[in-house]
C-alpha positions in Angstrom: 123.7 127.4 87.1 122.1 125.4 83.8 122.6 122.1 85.4 120.4 123.3 88.4 117.9 124.9 86.5 117.3 121.5 84.7 117.1 119.6 87.9 114.5 122.2 89.2 112.3 121.9 86.2 112.5 118.0 86.3 111.4 118.3 89.7 108.4 120.4 88.8 107.7 117.9 86.1 107.7 115.0 88.4 105.6 116.8 91.3 102.9 117.9 88.6 103.0 114.0 87.2 101.8 112.8 90.8 99.6 115.7 91.5 96.4 114.0 90.6 97.4 110.8 93.3 98.4 113.2 95.8 102.0 112.0 95.9 104.2 114.6 98.0 107.8 114.9 97.0 110.0 114.1 99.7 113.5 115.2 99.5 116.2 112.6 100.9 119.7 113.3 102.5 121.8 112.3 105.6 120.2 112.7 108.8 119.4 110.8 112.4 116.7 109.0 113.4 115.8 107.1 116.8 115.4 108.4 120.3 118.1 108.3 122.8 115.5 106.7 125.5 114.4 104.2 123.3 116.8 100.9 123.4 115.2 99.5 120.4 115.7 102.3 118.3 118.6 104.4 119.6 119.6 107.6 117.7 121.4 106.4 114.5 122.5 108.1 111.3 120.8 107.0 107.9 120.8 108.3 104.0 117.8 108.2 102.3 117.1 108.8 98.5 114.5 111.0 97.3 110.9 109.4 97.2 107.1 110.4 96.9 104.6 109.5 99.9 101.1 110.1 99.7 99.3 112.7 101.1 96.5 110.6 103.0 95.7 107.3 103.9 94.4 104.5 101.7 90.6 104.8 102.4 88.0 102.1 103.1 86.3 102.9 99.8 89.5 102.5 97.9 90.2 99.2 99.8 86.9 98.0 98.8 87.2 98.8 95.1 90.6 96.6 95.4 88.6 93.7 97.0 85.6 94.1 94.4 88.3 94.0 91.6 90.6 91.0 92.8 87.9 89.0 94.3 90.3 88.4 97.3 88.5 86.7 100.4 88.2 89.2 103.2 86.1 89.3 106.4 84.3 92.4 107.6 83.3 90.8 110.8 87.1 90.6 111.8 87.8 92.1 115.3 89.8 95.2 115.7 91.0 93.6 119.2 92.5 96.7 121.0 89.6 98.1 122.2 87.1 97.5 124.9 84.3 97.4 122.5 85.9 94.6 120.8 84.7 96.3 117.3 84.2 94.4 114.0 86.3 96.2 111.0 83.0 97.4 109.4 82.1 99.0 112.8 85.3 100.3 113.2 85.4 102.4 109.9 82.1 104.0 109.7 82.3 105.8 106.1 84.3 104.9 103.2 86.1 107.9 103.7 87.8 106.4 107.0 91.2 104.9 106.7 91.4 100.9 105.1 92.2 98.8 108.4 92.0 95.3 109.5 94.0 94.0 106.4 96.6 91.6 106.6 100.4 93.2 105.7 100.1 91.0 102.8 96.9 92.5 101.5 98.8 95.9 102.2 101.3 94.5 99.7 98.7 93.3 97.2 96.6 96.7 97.2 100.1 98.2 96.0 100.3 95.9 93.2 96.7 96.3 92.2 96.7 99.9 91.9 100.1 99.6 90.2 98.5 97.6 87.5 95.5 99.9 87.4 97.8 102.9 86.4 100.0 100.8 83.9 103.1 101.0 86.3 105.4 98.3 87.1 104.5 96.5 90.3 107.4 96.7 92.9 106.5 93.0 94.5 107.1 89.8 92.6 105.7 86.6 93.5 108.1 83.8 92.0 105.9 81.0 93.0 102.4 82.7 92.8 100.0 83.8 95.8 99.4 80.3 97.0 103.0 79.8 97.9 103.1 78.4 101.5 106.5 80.2 101.7 105.3 83.3 100.2 106.7 85.6 102.8 110.5 84.1 102.2 110.1 84.0 98.5 108.5 87.2 97.6 111.0 89.9 96.4 110.8 93.9 96.1 111.8 95.2 92.7 113.7 98.3 93.6 113.5 99.5 89.8 109.8 99.4 89.6 107.8 102.6 89.2 104.8 101.6 91.1 103.5 101.9 94.4 104.9 100.2 97.3 105.1 100.5 101.2 107.5 102.8 103.1 110.4 101.3 104.7 110.8 102.1 108.4 113.5 104.7 107.9 111.3 106.4 105.2 108.3 106.2 107.4 110.2 108.1 110.3 112.0 110.6 108.3 108.7 111.9 106.3 106.8 112.0 109.8 109.4 114.1 111.2 108.9 116.4 108.0 111.9 115.6 106.2 114.4 118.5 104.9 111.4 120.7 106.1 111.2 119.8 110.0 110.9 122.4 112.3 111.6 119.7 115.0 108.2 119.4 116.3 107.3 116.5 119.1 104.5 114.8 117.0 104.2 115.2 113.2 103.5 118.6 112.3 102.8 120.2 116.0 104.0 120.1 119.7 100.6 119.7 120.4 99.0 115.9 120.1 95.3 117.3 119.8 96.1 119.1 116.9 97.5 115.8 114.9 95.6 113.1 116.5 92.2 112.2 118.4 91.1 109.3 120.2 87.6 108.1 119.3 85.4 105.5 120.0 85.7 104.4 116.2 88.0 105.8 113.2 87.3 109.1 111.6 87.7 110.4 108.2 91.1 111.0 106.6 92.4 114.6 106.6 90.7 116.2 109.6 93.7 116.9 111.5 96.7 119.2 110.8 99.3 118.2 108.3 103.0 118.1 109.0 105.8 120.5 107.5 105.6 118.2 104.4 101.9 118.6 103.8 101.2 114.7 104.8 98.1 114.1 106.8 97.5 111.7 109.7 101.1 110.8 110.5 100.3 111.3 114.3 97.0 108.9 114.4 94.2 107.9 112.9 95.6 104.5 112.3 98.9 103.1 112.6 100.9 102.3 109.3 102.6 99.3 107.9 106.2 99.6 106.7 108.0 97.2 104.5 110.8 95.9 107.0 110.5 92.8 108.9 110.7 93.6 112.8 114.0 92.9 114.8 114.3 94.7 118.0 118.1 96.0 117.2 117.8 96.0 113.4 119.1 99.6 113.6 122.7 98.1 114.6 123.5 96.2 111.8 121.1 97.4 108.6 123.4 99.6 106.4 123.3 103.3 106.5 122.0 104.0 103.4 118.3 103.3 102.5 118.3 100.9 105.4 115.5 97.8 105.3 115.0 94.6 106.9 113.9 93.3 103.5 114.6 89.8 103.7 115.2 87.1 106.2 118.1 86.1 104.2 120.0 89.3 105.4 120.7 88.2 108.8 122.0 85.0 110.4 119.8 82.8 112.4 121.6 83.7 115.6 120.2 87.6 114.8 116.6 86.4 114.7 114.6 86.1 118.2 115.1 83.0 120.4 113.7 80.8 120.9 113.4 80.3 117.3 109.7 80.6 116.5 107.5 80.6 113.2 108.0 83.3 110.5 104.4 84.7 111.6 105.8 85.5 115.1 108.5 87.3 113.6 106.0 90.0 112.2 106.5 93.4 110.4 107.3 96.9 111.4 104.3 99.4 111.9 104.5 102.8 113.0 102.5 105.6 114.4 99.4 105.9 116.8 95.6 105.1 115.8 92.4 106.2 116.8 91.9 104.1 120.0 95.6 104.8 121.3 98.2 107.4 121.1 101.7 106.4 121.9 104.1 109.1 123.3 106.6 108.8 120.5 105.0 108.6 117.3 108.5 109.4 115.4 110.4 106.8 116.8 108.1 104.6 118.6 107.9 101.0 116.6 106.5 97.7 117.1 105.6 94.4 115.4 102.5 93.7 113.6 101.6 89.9 113.5 101.4 88.8 109.7 97.8 87.4 110.4 96.1 89.6 112.6 93.4 92.3 111.9 94.0 95.5 113.7 93.9 99.4 113.5 96.8 99.4 111.0 96.4 100.6 107.3 98.2 101.7 104.1 100.3 104.7 103.1 101.6 104.8 99.9 105.2 105.4 98.6 106.5 105.6 95.1 110.3 105.8 93.9 111.7 108.9 92.9 113.7 107.6 90.1 111.6 107.2 87.0 114.2 105.4 84.7 111.9 102.1 84.5 108.8 104.0 83.5 109.9 103.8 79.9 109.2 100.1 80.1 105.4 99.9 80.2 105.2 95.9 80.6 103.3 95.3 83.7 103.4 91.8 85.0 100.0 91.1 86.3 99.6 89.8 90.0 97.2 86.2 89.8 95.1 87.0 92.5 93.0 84.0 91.8 95.7 82.0 92.7 95.4 83.2 96.1 93.7 80.8 98.6 92.7 81.7 102.5 91.0 79.8 104.7 88.2 82.1 106.4 84.3 82.8 106.1 83.2 84.2 102.6 82.2 87.6 102.9 78.6 88.7 101.7 78.9 90.0 97.9 76.7 92.7 96.8 76.5 93.7 93.1 74.0 96.3 92.0 73.8 96.5 88.0 73.3 99.6 85.7 69.7 98.5 85.3 68.9 98.2 88.8 69.1 94.2 89.4 70.4 93.4 92.7 72.4 90.2 93.1 73.5 88.9 96.7 75.9 86.0 96.6 74.6 84.9 93.0 70.8 85.5 94.1 69.0 87.8 92.1 66.6 90.2 94.3 63.4 91.6 93.0 63.2 95.5 93.7 59.8 94.7 95.0 61.2 93.2 98.3 61.2 96.4 99.8 62.2 94.9 103.2 65.6 93.6 101.9 65.9 97.0 100.3 65.5 99.1 103.3 67.6 96.8 105.3 70.4 97.3 102.9 69.7 101.2 102.5 69.8 100.8 99.0 68.5 103.4 96.4 68.0 101.4 92.9 67.2 103.5 89.6 64.2 102.8 87.5 64.6 99.9 85.6 63.8 102.0 82.4 66.9 103.8 82.4 67.7 107.2 84.6 65.4 109.7 83.2 67.9 112.6 82.7 67.1 116.0 81.5 67.9 115.9 77.6 69.0 119.3 77.7 71.7 118.8 80.0 75.6 118.3 78.7 76.5 114.9 78.5 79.9 114.9 80.2 81.8 116.8 82.7 85.4 116.9 84.2 86.2 117.4 87.7 88.1 120.6 88.5 89.7 119.6 92.1 91.7 117.1 93.8 89.8 114.7 96.1 86.3 115.8 95.3 83.5 113.8 97.4 81.2 111.7 95.3 78.1 111.9 97.8 74.9 109.6 98.1 72.6 112.8 98.0 73.0 116.6 97.1 73.9 117.7 100.1 76.6 117.9 102.5 75.4 116.0 105.2 75.3 112.8 103.7 77.4 109.7 103.2 80.8 110.0 101.0 80.8 107.3 98.4 84.6 107.8 97.1 86.7 110.6 96.5 87.4 111.9 92.5 90.7 112.9 91.2 91.2 116.2 89.3 90.7 115.6 85.7 88.4 112.6 85.7 85.7 112.7 83.0 82.1 111.9 84.2 78.9 111.4 82.6 76.2 113.7 84.0 72.6 112.0 84.5 70.7 114.9 86.4 71.1 118.7 87.9 69.3 119.6 91.1 66.2 121.9 90.5 67.5 124.7 92.4 70.7 126.1 93.2 72.5 125.7 96.7 74.5 128.2 98.7 77.7 127.1 100.3 80.4 129.1 101.4 78.3 132.2 100.1 78.5 130.6 96.3 75.6 129.6 94.6 75.9 126.2 92.6 73.8 123.5 91.4 74.4 119.8 92.5 75.0 117.3 89.5 74.2 113.3 89.6 77.2 111.9 88.0 78.2 108.4 87.0 82.1 107.7 86.6 83.7 105.3 84.3 84.0 102.5 86.6 79.8 102.9 86.9 79.8 104.6 90.3 76.7 106.7 90.5 76.4 109.9 93.1 76.0 113.9 93.3 78.8 116.6 93.1 78.5 119.8 94.0 78.9 122.3 90.5 81.7 124.1 91.9 84.0 121.1 91.5 82.9 120.2 88.3 83.4 121.8 84.7 80.5 121.1 82.2 81.1 120.7 78.5 79.0 122.9 76.2 76.8 124.0 79.5 75.1 126.9 77.7 72.0 126.6 79.7 
């Protein structure tokens, strides 16, 4: 009895530990995956350990922060090929709260390492020969003892999509009605709009398909081990098991699962396909972390040398706005007087003398709810800049002149600045103000 109580307390501790990052505990066990009608994923028994899975997909805003931080090249004009409009990535994701998409599988892995390092966690993926290694896909390794973020294995993804131990046997992730968990659209829509599944995980039935860590092999379910299966490295199989005629590694591809905003496969649980290592697509990132936190006592983080990565593609336009309002595009300063350029970019630049804040306002505040929207204007009908985590401390810059009524509650809007320098508006309901005696 005491042992069970201790386990329960530990589980509560770990759940609270990941609450800020919206990671949901997924209890493992022995179960059946696959479908009797799918010859590349027939019913087979697997055994999975406990793990954590992200409640939401990685957003475009979060992916942009990664690109800015690492300075990795990325073409926003890369094409989403599987739709009649042949849209570019920037067209396919109209707001920063749409899911990240259009990246290569390697960039998805590098995002996991980047976020791990940002949070002082041990990165899961190691590159012994650096990121410019011509055989990077063969030589990279997954450190199973690391406590950082990673991609799910195919088995973890399908198990979580089914609802894990909480599964009610739905046809789709969270419902028997595909329209409750997926909607086909001309472009992608914002995360979290559709009904979650039994675990509380959103958008596993649609929005974007999702990268898994596994290499793709049509019959991998026949030869992978039952416990925590994953086609992790090419050395796991002999050449006679690889596709014939023998082709390059890029032709092998990685497993991706689920449906996307343009196309809805009939079976979102068991359906599986191969994603090219190189192509831009409607595939995104769902983060996972190990349940076993033994390695968390070791905080030595091996940094990924993003500068060593070289990729031959057109350079993107780099736009930097400093706190004093100076605008820099690809190394060239623009003057605020150039209103034509400013209008074209739809930018709002603060006065160079500094923001004229109300000196009676408290200087600091703290976000009091999860995934609070930082908006471009003090209203609900505007663009979301990014989502803010609960507990995040922010600087108070301005308060709206009047209160606004939303859901029968009256609150001020506050213009705030995050520690990373992002500036926008937050509805006062979601902001605890220090020493607010006004």
